[in-house]
py3Dmol code that shows the C-alpha trace and the ligand (Angstrom):
import py3Dmol

protein = """\
ATOM      1  CA  MET A   1      -0.019   0.008   0.002  1.00  0.00           C
ATOM      2  CA  ARG A   2       1.368   3.459  -0.898  1.00  0.00           C
ATOM      3  CA  THR A   3      -0.145   6.958  -0.725  1.00  0.00           C
ATOM      4  CA  ARG A   4      -0.990   8.359  -4.136  1.00  0.00           C
ATOM      5  CA  PRO A   5       0.332  11.855  -5.119  1.00  0.00           C
ATOM      6  CA  HIS A   6      -1.721  14.668  -3.744  1.00  0.00           C
ATOM      7  CA  GLU A   7      -3.455  15.604  -7.017  1.00  0.00           C
ATOM      8  CA  ASP A   8      -5.030  12.146  -7.202  1.00  0.00           C
ATOM      9  CA  ILE A   9      -6.528  12.283  -3.744  1.00  0.00           C
ATOM     10  CA  VAL A  10     -10.196  11.787  -3.746  1.00  0.00           C
ATOM     11  CA  THR A  11     -11.688  13.957  -1.053  1.00  0.00           C
ATOM     12  CA  VAL A  12     -14.968  12.906   0.606  1.00  0.00           C
ATOM     13  CA  PRO A  13     -16.993  15.386   2.530  1.00  0.00           C
ATOM     14  CA  ARG A  14     -16.444  15.045   6.269  1.00  0.00           C
ATOM     15  CA  THR A  15     -20.182  14.496   6.647  1.00  0.00           C
ATOM     16  CA  ALA A  16     -20.625  11.515   4.497  1.00  0.00           C
ATOM     17  CA  ILE A  17     -21.327   8.171   6.070  1.00  0.00           C
ATOM     18  CA  GLY A  18     -22.278   5.521   3.584  1.00  0.00           C
ATOM     19  CA  ASN A  19     -21.296   2.594   5.714  1.00  0.00           C
ATOM     20  CA  ARG A  20     -24.408   0.874   7.073  1.00  0.00           C
ATOM     21  CA  LEU A  21     -22.741  -0.475  10.290  1.00  0.00           C
ATOM     22  CA  LEU A  22     -21.523   3.112  11.221  1.00  0.00           C
ATOM     23  CA  ALA A  23     -24.908   4.697  10.156  1.00  0.00           C
ATOM     24  CA  ALA A  24     -26.609   2.313  12.650  1.00  0.00           C
ATOM     25  CA  LEU A  25     -24.537   3.561  15.573  1.00  0.00           C
ATOM     26  CA  PRO A  26     -26.041   6.076  18.137  1.00  0.00           C
ATOM     27  CA  PRO A  27     -24.051   9.289  18.094  1.00  0.00           C
ATOM     28  CA  ALA A  28     -22.315   8.633  21.503  1.00  0.00           C
ATOM     29  CA  ASP A  29     -21.012   5.224  20.268  1.00  0.00           C
ATOM     30  CA  LEU A  30     -20.054   6.640  16.885  1.00  0.00           C
ATOM     31  CA  GLY A  31     -18.257   9.311  18.830  1.00  0.00           C
ATOM     32  CA  LEU A  32     -15.872   6.748  20.303  1.00  0.00           C
ATOM     33  CA  LEU A  33     -14.700   5.988  16.750  1.00  0.00           C
ATOM     34  CA  THR A  34     -14.717   9.241  14.785  1.00  0.00           C
ATOM     35  CA  PRO A  35     -11.737  11.042  16.444  1.00  0.00           C
ATOM     36  CA  HIS A  36      -9.560   8.146  15.361  1.00  0.00           C
ATOM     37  CA  PHE A  37     -10.856   7.844  11.683  1.00  0.00           C
ATOM     38  CA  GLN A  38      -8.825   8.478   8.691  1.00  0.00           C
ATOM     39  CA  LYS A  39     -10.717   8.717   5.404  1.00  0.00           C
ATOM     40  CA  VAL A  40      -9.059   6.828   2.559  1.00  0.00           C
ATOM     41  CA  SER A  41     -10.024   6.257  -1.061  1.00  0.00           C
ATOM     42  CA  PHE A  42      -9.188   2.991  -2.801  1.00  0.00           C
ATOM     43  CA  GLU A  43      -8.947   2.267  -6.550  1.00  0.00           C
ATOM     44  CA  PRO A  44      -9.554  -1.112  -8.379  1.00  0.00           C
ATOM     45  CA  ASP A  45      -6.712  -3.552  -7.710  1.00  0.00           C
ATOM     46  CA  ALA A  46      -5.644  -1.890  -4.429  1.00  0.00           C
ATOM     47  CA  VAL A  47      -4.691  -4.545  -1.937  1.00  0.00           C
ATOM     48  CA  LEU A  48      -6.035  -3.567   1.437  1.00  0.00           C
ATOM     49  CA  VAL A  49      -4.896  -6.661   3.335  1.00  0.00           C
ATOM     50  CA  ARG A  50      -2.634  -9.533   2.108  1.00  0.00           C
ATOM     51  CA  SER A  51      -3.072 -13.174   3.186  1.00  0.00           C
ATOM     52  CA  GLY A  52      -0.840 -13.469   6.297  1.00  0.00           C
ATOM     53  CA  ASP A  53      -1.066  -9.665   7.185  1.00  0.00           C
ATOM     54  CA  GLU A  54      -2.162  -8.777  10.672  1.00  0.00           C
ATOM     55  CA  LEU A  55      -5.766  -7.617  10.683  1.00  0.00           C
ATOM     56  CA  ASP A  56      -4.853  -4.011  11.292  1.00  0.00           C
ATOM     57  CA  PRO A  57      -6.224  -1.432  10.578  1.00  0.00           C
ATOM     58  CA  VAL A  58     -10.004  -1.835  10.308  1.00  0.00           C
ATOM     59  CA  TYR A  59     -11.765  -0.372   7.225  1.00  0.00           C
ATOM     60  CA  PHE A  60     -15.354   0.732   7.102  1.00  0.00           C
ATOM     61  CA  PRO A  61     -16.238   1.176   3.488  1.00  0.00           C
ATOM     62  CA  HIS A  62     -18.568   4.019   2.437  1.00  0.00           C
ATOM     63  CA  SER A  63     -18.615   2.967  -1.190  1.00  0.00           C
ATOM     64  CA  GLY A  64     -16.949   0.647  -3.567  1.00  0.00           C
ATOM     65  CA  ALA A  65     -16.515  -3.231  -3.371  1.00  0.00           C
ATOM     66  CA  ILE A  66     -13.733  -5.344  -1.877  1.00  0.00           C
ATOM     67  CA  ALA A  67     -13.287  -9.054  -2.825  1.00  0.00           C
ATOM     68  CA  PHE A  68     -11.768 -11.508  -0.432  1.00  0.00           C
ATOM     69  CA  MET A  69      -9.481 -13.806  -2.394  1.00  0.00           C
ATOM     70  CA  LEU A  70      -8.227 -17.201  -1.418  1.00  0.00           C
ATOM     71  CA  ASP A  71      -4.769 -17.837  -3.084  1.00  0.00           C
ATOM     72  CA  MET A  72      -3.869 -21.414  -3.727  1.00  0.00           C
ATOM     73  CA  PRO A  73      -0.197 -22.722  -3.836  1.00  0.00           C
ATOM     74  CA  ASP A  74      -0.587 -23.477  -7.607  1.00  0.00           C
ATOM     75  CA  GLY A  75      -1.212 -19.744  -8.285  1.00  0.00           C
ATOM     76  CA  GLN A  76      -4.957 -20.173  -8.706  1.00  0.00           C
ATOM     77  CA  THR A  77      -7.339 -17.859  -6.857  1.00  0.00           C
ATOM     78  CA  ALA A  78     -11.038 -17.668  -6.192  1.00  0.00           C
ATOM     79  CA  ALA A  79     -13.175 -15.176  -4.324  1.00  0.00           C
ATOM     80  CA  THR A  80     -14.905 -16.257  -1.091  1.00  0.00           C
ATOM     81  CA  THR A  81     -16.934 -13.105  -0.361  1.00  0.00           C
ATOM     82  CA  LEU A  82     -17.589  -9.542  -1.615  1.00  0.00           C
ATOM     83  CA  MET A  83     -17.953  -6.617   0.826  1.00  0.00           C
ATOM     84  CA  GLY A  84     -19.238  -3.110   0.226  1.00  0.00           C
ATOM     85  CA  ARG A  85     -20.680  -0.443   2.576  1.00  0.00           C
ATOM     86  CA  GLU A  86     -22.613  -3.089   4.608  1.00  0.00           C
ATOM     87  CA  GLY A  87     -19.271  -4.325   6.053  1.00  0.00           C
ATOM     88  CA  ALA A  88     -16.052  -3.674   8.020  1.00  0.00           C
ATOM     89  CA  LEU A  89     -12.855  -5.145   6.769  1.00  0.00           C
ATOM     90  CA  ALA A  90     -10.722  -6.640   9.641  1.00  0.00           C
ATOM     91  CA  SER A  91     -13.557  -6.073  12.170  1.00  0.00           C
ATOM     92  CA  PHE A  92     -12.849  -9.519  13.454  1.00  0.00           C
ATOM     93  CA  SER A  93      -9.568  -8.227  14.916  1.00  0.00           C
ATOM     94  CA  VAL A  94     -11.775  -7.552  18.034  1.00  0.00           C
ATOM     95  CA  LEU A  95     -11.233 -11.210  18.768  1.00  0.00           C
ATOM     96  CA  GLY A  96      -7.629 -10.434  19.453  1.00  0.00           C
ATOM     97  CA  PRO A  97      -4.582  -9.770  17.228  1.00  0.00           C
ATOM     98  CA  SER A  98      -4.728 -12.292  14.265  1.00  0.00           C
ATOM     99  CA  LEU A  99      -3.457 -12.850  10.683  1.00  0.00           C
ATOM    100  CA  SER A 100      -5.673 -12.567   7.718  1.00  0.00           C
ATOM    101  CA  SER A 101      -6.270 -15.927   5.844  1.00  0.00           C
ATOM    102  CA  VAL A 102      -7.358 -14.135   2.684  1.00  0.00           C
ATOM    103  CA  THR A 103      -6.257 -11.224   0.433  1.00  0.00           C
ATOM    104  CA  ALA A 104      -8.702  -8.304   0.301  1.00  0.00           C
ATOM    105  CA  VAL A 105      -8.576  -6.571  -3.089  1.00  0.00           C
ATOM    106  CA  ALA A 106     -10.684  -3.574  -4.190  1.00  0.00           C
ATOM    107  CA  ARG A 107     -12.833  -4.452  -7.181  1.00  0.00           C
ATOM    108  CA  ILE A 108     -14.866  -1.222  -7.464  1.00  0.00           C
ATOM    109  CA  ALA A 109     -13.285   2.012  -6.406  1.00  0.00           C
ATOM    110  CA  GLY A 110     -14.574   3.534  -3.236  1.00  0.00           C
ATOM    111  CA  THR A 111     -13.769   5.370   0.013  1.00  0.00           C
ATOM    112  CA  ALA A 112     -13.509   4.163   3.638  1.00  0.00           C
ATOM    113  CA  SER A 113     -12.959   5.250   7.217  1.00  0.00           C
ATOM    114  CA  LEU A 114      -9.946   3.600   8.685  1.00  0.00           C
ATOM    115  CA  ILE A 115      -9.119   3.028  12.472  1.00  0.00           C
ATOM    116  CA  SER A 116      -6.329   1.208  14.145  1.00  0.00           C
ATOM    117  CA  ALA A 117      -7.262  -2.321  15.382  1.00  0.00           C
ATOM    118  CA  ALA A 118      -6.189  -1.271  18.933  1.00  0.00           C
ATOM    119  CA  LYS A 119      -8.437   1.816  18.959  1.00  0.00           C
ATOM    120  CA  PHE A 120     -11.337  -0.165  17.500  1.00  0.00           C
ATOM    121  CA  ARG A 121     -10.948  -2.965  20.142  1.00  0.00           C
ATOM    122  CA  ALA A 122     -10.983  -0.275  22.811  1.00  0.00           C
ATOM    123  CA  ALA A 123     -14.288   1.136  21.536  1.00  0.00           C
ATOM    124  CA  TYR A 124     -15.758  -2.335  21.136  1.00  0.00           C
ATOM    125  CA  ALA A 125     -15.036  -3.074  24.759  1.00  0.00           C
ATOM    126  CA  GLN A 126     -16.895   0.136  25.888  1.00  0.00           C
ATOM    127  CA  SER A 127     -19.898   0.111  23.479  1.00  0.00           C
ATOM    128  CA  ALA A 128     -22.737  -2.511  23.362  1.00  0.00           C
ATOM    129  CA  ALA A 129     -23.888  -0.841  20.143  1.00  0.00           C
ATOM    130  CA  ILE A 130     -20.538  -1.423  18.429  1.00  0.00           C
ATOM    131  CA  ARG A 131     -20.544  -5.098  19.649  1.00  0.00           C
ATOM    132  CA  ASN A 132     -23.899  -5.532  18.137  1.00  0.00           C
ATOM    133  CA  VAL A 133     -23.075  -4.164  14.692  1.00  0.00           C
ATOM    134  CA  VAL A 134     -19.897  -6.244  14.759  1.00  0.00           C
ATOM    135  CA  GLN A 135     -21.940  -9.393  15.518  1.00  0.00           C
ATOM    136  CA  VAL A 136     -24.561  -8.715  12.971  1.00  0.00           C
ATOM    137  CA  HIS A 137     -21.833  -8.225  10.314  1.00  0.00           C
ATOM    138  CA  ALA A 138     -20.154 -11.445  11.396  1.00  0.00           C
ATOM    139  CA  ARG A 139     -23.396 -13.379  10.946  1.00  0.00           C
ATOM    140  CA  ALA A 140     -23.848 -11.886   7.550  1.00  0.00           C
ATOM    141  CA  VAL A 141     -20.242 -12.838   6.353  1.00  0.00           C
ATOM    142  CA  LEU A 142     -20.862 -16.484   7.684  1.00  0.00           C
ATOM    143  CA  LEU A 143     -24.079 -16.571   5.799  1.00  0.00           C
ATOM    144  CA  GLN A 144     -22.321 -15.373   2.584  1.00  0.00           C
ATOM    145  CA  LEU A 145     -19.477 -17.823   3.002  1.00  0.00           C
ATOM    146  CA  GLN A 146     -21.988 -20.673   3.451  1.00  0.00           C
ATOM    147  CA  HIS A 147     -24.073 -19.685   0.355  1.00  0.00           C
ATOM    148  CA  VAL A 148     -20.828 -19.249  -1.775  1.00  0.00           C
ATOM    149  CA  ALA A 149     -19.593 -22.722  -0.614  1.00  0.00           C
ATOM    150  CA  ALA A 150     -22.844 -24.361  -1.704  1.00  0.00           C
ATOM    151  CA  CYS A 151     -22.996 -22.314  -4.915  1.00  0.00           C
ATOM    152  CA  ASN A 152     -19.501 -23.435  -5.978  1.00  0.00           C
ATOM    153  CA  ALA A 153     -20.389 -27.031  -5.313  1.00  0.00           C
ATOM    154  CA  LEU A 154     -23.847 -27.133  -6.822  1.00  0.00           C
ATOM    155  CA  HIS A 155     -24.337 -24.429  -9.550  1.00  0.00           C
ATOM    156  CA  ARG A 156     -23.069 -23.938 -13.135  1.00  0.00           C
ATOM    157  CA  VAL A 157     -20.529 -21.402 -14.132  1.00  0.00           C
ATOM    158  CA  ASP A 158     -22.931 -19.119 -15.988  1.00  0.00           C
ATOM    159  CA  GLY A 159     -25.205 -18.874 -12.888  1.00  0.00           C
ATOM    160  CA  ARG A 160     -22.294 -18.208 -10.524  1.00  0.00           C
ATOM    161  CA  MET A 161     -20.769 -15.672 -12.884  1.00  0.00           C
ATOM    162  CA  ALA A 162     -24.196 -13.865 -13.178  1.00  0.00           C
ATOM    163  CA  ARG A 163     -24.375 -13.933  -9.308  1.00  0.00           C
ATOM    164  CA  TRP A 164     -20.959 -12.241  -9.001  1.00  0.00           C
ATOM    165  CA  LEU A 165     -21.992  -9.604 -11.682  1.00  0.00           C
ATOM    166  CA  LEU A 166     -25.190  -8.772  -9.799  1.00  0.00           C
ATOM    167  CA  GLN A 167     -23.207  -8.562  -6.487  1.00  0.00           C
ATOM    168  CA  LEU A 168     -20.892  -6.016  -8.174  1.00  0.00           C
ATOM    169  CA  HIS A 169     -23.815  -4.289  -9.682  1.00  0.00           C
ATOM    170  CA  ASP A 170     -25.213  -3.692  -6.235  1.00  0.00           C
ATOM    171  CA  ARG A 171     -22.187  -1.419  -5.444  1.00  0.00           C
ATOM    172  CA  VAL A 172     -22.055   0.787  -8.554  1.00  0.00           C
ATOM    173  CA  PRO A 173     -24.431   3.556  -9.570  1.00  0.00           C
ATOM    174  CA  ASP A 174     -25.015   2.496 -13.161  1.00  0.00           C
ATOM    175  CA  ASP A 175     -25.106  -0.579 -15.446  1.00  0.00           C
ATOM    176  CA  LEU A 176     -21.354  -0.375 -16.297  1.00  0.00           C
ATOM    177  CA  LEU A 177     -19.197  -2.557 -14.291  1.00  0.00           C
ATOM    178  CA  PRO A 178     -15.425  -1.891 -14.336  1.00  0.00           C
ATOM    179  CA  VAL A 179     -14.239  -5.432 -14.511  1.00  0.00           C
ATOM    180  CA  THR A 180     -12.138  -7.417 -16.932  1.00  0.00           C
ATOM    181  CA  GLN A 181     -12.365 -11.070 -17.944  1.00  0.00           C
ATOM    182  CA  GLU A 182      -9.305 -11.686 -15.918  1.00  0.00           C
ATOM    183  CA  VAL A 183     -10.897 -10.298 -12.829  1.00  0.00           C
ATOM    184  CA  LEU A 184     -14.030 -12.341 -13.514  1.00  0.00           C
ATOM    185  CA  ALA A 185     -11.861 -15.503 -13.765  1.00  0.00           C
ATOM    186  CA  GLN A 186     -10.431 -14.715 -10.277  1.00  0.00           C
ATOM    187  CA  LEU A 187     -13.805 -13.967  -8.856  1.00  0.00           C
ATOM    188  CA  VAL A 188     -15.449 -17.189 -10.102  1.00  0.00           C
ATOM    189  CA  GLY A 189     -12.309 -19.341  -9.776  1.00  0.00           C
ATOM    190  CA  VAL A 190     -12.169 -20.509 -13.408  1.00  0.00           C
ATOM    191  CA  ARG A 191      -9.801 -20.302 -16.325  1.00  0.00           C
ATOM    192  CA  ARG A 192      -9.947 -17.223 -18.668  1.00  0.00           C
ATOM    193  CA  THR A 193     -11.071 -19.425 -21.494  1.00  0.00           C
ATOM    194  CA  THR A 194     -14.152 -20.509 -19.470  1.00  0.00           C
ATOM    195  CA  VAL A 195     -14.924 -16.780 -18.806  1.00  0.00           C
ATOM    196  CA  THR A 196     -14.801 -16.061 -22.530  1.00  0.00           C
ATOM    197  CA  LEU A 197     -17.147 -18.871 -23.321  1.00  0.00           C
ATOM    198  CA  THR A 198     -19.559 -17.897 -20.502  1.00  0.00           C
ATOM    199  CA  MET A 199     -19.497 -14.287 -21.330  1.00  0.00           C
ATOM    200  CA  SER A 200     -20.549 -15.110 -24.994  1.00  0.00           C
ATOM    201  CA  LYS A 201     -23.495 -17.250 -23.592  1.00  0.00           C
ATOM    202  CA  LEU A 202     -24.462 -14.240 -21.424  1.00  0.00           C
ATOM    203  CA  ARG A 203     -24.139 -11.967 -24.468  1.00  0.00           C
ATOM    204  CA  GLU A 204     -26.396 -14.194 -26.602  1.00  0.00           C
ATOM    205  CA  ALA A 205     -29.020 -14.190 -23.853  1.00  0.00           C
ATOM    206  CA  GLY A 206     -28.995 -10.337 -23.854  1.00  0.00           C
ATOM    207  CA  ALA A 207     -27.645 -10.050 -20.333  1.00  0.00           C
ATOM    208  CA  ILE A 208     -24.377  -8.430 -21.460  1.00  0.00           C
ATOM    209  CA  PRO A 209     -25.197  -5.690 -24.104  1.00  0.00           C
ATOM    210  CA  SER A 210     -21.589  -4.688 -24.413  1.00  0.00           C
ATOM    211  CA  GLU A 211     -18.100  -5.416 -23.060  1.00  0.00           C
ATOM    212  CA  ARG A 212     -15.152  -3.240 -23.895  1.00  0.00           C
ATOM    213  CA  ARG A 213     -12.052  -1.474 -22.551  1.00  0.00           C
ATOM    214  CA  GLY A 214     -12.435  -3.119 -19.131  1.00  0.00           C
ATOM    215  CA  PHE A 215     -16.117  -2.390 -18.726  1.00  0.00           C
ATOM    216  CA  VAL A 216     -19.010  -4.810 -18.854  1.00  0.00           C
ATOM    217  CA  GLU A 217     -22.445  -3.395 -19.457  1.00  0.00           C
ATOM    218  CA  ILE A 218     -25.267  -5.524 -17.889  1.00  0.00           C
ATOM    219  CA  HIS A 219     -28.967  -5.885 -18.496  1.00  0.00           C
ATOM    220  CA  ARG A 220     -29.968  -6.473 -14.857  1.00  0.00           C
ATOM    221  CA  ALA A 221     -33.319  -8.088 -15.359  1.00  0.00           C
ATOM    222  CA  ARG A 222     -31.968 -10.721 -17.840  1.00  0.00           C
ATOM    223  CA  LEU A 223     -28.884 -11.388 -15.642  1.00  0.00           C
ATOM    224  CA  GLU A 224     -31.221 -12.098 -12.674  1.00  0.00           C
ATOM    225  CA  ARG A 225     -32.936 -14.676 -14.734  1.00  0.00           C
ATOM    226  CA  ILE A 226     -29.697 -16.431 -15.438  1.00  0.00           C
ATOM    227  CA  ALA A 227     -28.146 -16.078 -11.993  1.00  0.00           C
ATOM    228  CA  CYS A 228     -28.572 -19.066  -9.665  1.00  0.00           C
ATOM    229  CA  ASP A 229     -30.978 -18.732  -6.673  1.00  0.00           C
ATOM    230  CA  CYS A 230     -28.115 -17.969  -4.288  1.00  0.00           C
ATOM    231  CA  TYR A 231     -28.019 -14.309  -5.209  1.00  0.00           C
ATOM    232  CA  LYS A 232     -31.613 -13.512  -4.249  1.00  0.00           C
ATOM    233  CA  LEU A 233     -31.675 -15.900  -1.246  1.00  0.00           C
ATOM    234  CA  MET A 234     -28.436 -14.477   0.139  1.00  0.00           C
ATOM    235  CA  GLN A 235     -29.309 -10.775  -0.381  1.00  0.00           C
ATOM    236  CA  ARG A 236     -32.814 -11.289   1.044  1.00  0.00           C
ATOM    237  CA  LYS A 237     -31.570 -12.919   4.235  1.00  0.00           C
ATOM    238  CA  ILE A 238     -28.745 -10.407   4.744  1.00  0.00           C
ATOM    239  CA  ASP A 239     -30.943  -7.445   4.039  1.00  0.00           C
ATOM    240  CA  ARG A 240     -33.634  -8.702   6.454  1.00  0.00           C
ATOM    241  CA  MET A 241     -30.970  -9.298   9.151  1.00  0.00           C
ATOM    242  CA  TYR A 242     -29.767  -5.689   8.733  1.00  0.00           C
ATOM    243  CA  CYS A 243     -33.115  -4.093   8.600  1.00  0.00           C
ATOM    244  CA  GLN A 244     -34.360  -5.978  11.660  1.00  0.00           C
ATOM    245  CA  GLU A 245     -31.285  -5.688  13.826  1.00  0.00           C
ATOM    246  CA  LEU A 246     -29.600  -2.357  12.868  1.00  0.00           C
ATOM    247  CA  ALA A 247     -31.127   0.999  13.433  1.00  0.00           C
ATOM    248  CA  PRO A 248     -32.182   3.067  11.686  1.00  0.00           C
ATOM    249  CA  PRO A 249     -33.727   0.626   9.163  1.00  0.00           C
ATOM    250  CA  GLN A 250     -32.615   0.846   5.575  1.00  0.00           C
ATOM    251  CA  PRO A 251     -35.080   1.180   2.671  1.00  0.00           C
ATOM    252  CA  ALA A 252     -36.087  -2.378   1.617  1.00  0.00           C
ATOM    253  CA  ASP A 253     -35.933  -1.604  -2.083  1.00  0.00           C
ATOM    254  CA  THR A 254     -32.336  -0.400  -2.149  1.00  0.00           C
ATOM    255  CA  PRO A 255     -30.448  -3.220  -0.231  1.00  0.00           C
ATOM    256  CA  PHE A 256     -26.843  -2.510  -0.974  1.00  0.00           C
ATOM    257  CA  ARG A 257     -26.936  -0.115  -3.798  1.00  0.00           C
ATOM    258  CA  GLU A 258     -24.338   2.628  -3.757  1.00  0.00           C
ATOM    259  CA  SER A 259     -26.160   5.285  -5.681  1.00  0.00           C
ATOM    260  CA  THR A 260     -26.907   7.237  -2.673  1.00  0.00           C
ATOM    261  CA  ILE A 261     -24.589   7.889   0.401  1.00  0.00           C
ATOM    262  CA  ALA A 262     -26.388   8.902   3.470  1.00  0.00           C
ATOM    263  CA  ALA A 263     -25.477  12.163   4.940  1.00  0.00           C
ATOM    264  CA  SER A 264     -24.749  12.306   8.673  1.00  0.00           C
ATOM    265  CA  ASP A 265     -22.224  13.834  11.053  1.00  0.00           C
ATOM    266  CA  GLY A 266     -18.862  12.421  11.965  1.00  0.00           C
ATOM    267  CA  ALA A 267     -16.724   9.857  10.321  1.00  0.00           C
ATOM    268  CA  GLY A 268     -14.336  12.598   9.065  1.00  0.00           C
ATOM    269  CA  GLY A 269     -10.639  12.885   9.374  1.00  0.00           C
ATOM    270  CA  GLU A 270      -7.785  13.440   7.071  1.00  0.00           C
ATOM    271  CA  SER A 271      -8.130  12.108   3.551  1.00  0.00           C
ATOM    272  CA  LYS A 272      -5.702   9.896   1.649  1.00  0.00           C
ATOM    273  CA  ALA A 273      -5.822   7.123  -0.974  1.00  0.00           C
ATOM    274  CA  VAL A 274      -4.923   3.561  -1.177  1.00  0.00           C
ATOM    275  CA  SER A 275      -3.470   2.852  -4.535  1.00  0.00           C
ATOM    276  CA  ARG A 276      -3.040  -0.194  -6.820  1.00  0.00           C
ATOM    277  CA  ALA A 277      -0.464  -2.457  -5.244  1.00  0.00           C
ATOM    278  CA  GLY A 278       0.454  -4.997  -7.943  1.00  0.00           C
ATOM    279  CA  ARG A 279      -0.593  -8.590  -7.724  1.00  0.00           C
TER     280      ARG A 279
END
"""
ligand_1 = """\
1
ZN
Zn -25.540 -20.480 -6.667
"""
view = py3Dmol.view(width=600, height=400)
view.addModel(protein, "pdb")
view.setStyle({"model": 0}, {"cartoon": {"style": "trace"}})
view.addModel(ligand_1, "xyz")
view.setStyle({"model": 1}, {"stick": {}})
view.zoomTo()
view.show()
């Protein structure tokens, strides 16, 4: 990770909180964190945590998407989960200092509030509300892991790829996804040739109207028809969990979309950027 030149820095208003976990905290509990926050931006391919790194700092994404990749000894890689503004990267560091078993790579550019694991652990010990949001998030991650495991065992590549495309689409404001076939191969855990074949099937079905210069345009309704059931089941369960257990409730018709960032106070701090760190 390195800091980008000043002119590239994306500045986010100090008042913007897009992160659903932070937005659910009462002001007093949020106030335990905000003095220690640093605002960062990350671009696609930025590596936020490498496998084997200590889980420190903790990131609360306000926008964008981060994929958790499991690297195999033979060089192959596959995604286990995708996280956006509903999550907190390295929040499980509250269990004590530990090393990451996966590499976290930004797939969609975004911003996050960052806090040291030690400061986050101290706030976690003081605040029942912070403990609650971490627990809800942990259950959502486990649910996603279980679905992805079943999906990889039971469902065809086209349905799985459609699922990943929809999960990415939930975190961008329009129908253009900034992903290459190489990135899709890594997410789905298949060879590039399999991606090319699958993309041509999706194109023939009208689910991918165009694909060029690292952008895939999707037709959401058609892609939803091709995606396996895992997408809707997973999103419905997680959204229900968030709506019921985190206050204030989120609009049910916009589960994880990034088109709007809720305005609130706090979550400010200096701004910097996390840049691409070659893979
Ligand atoms: Zn599936």
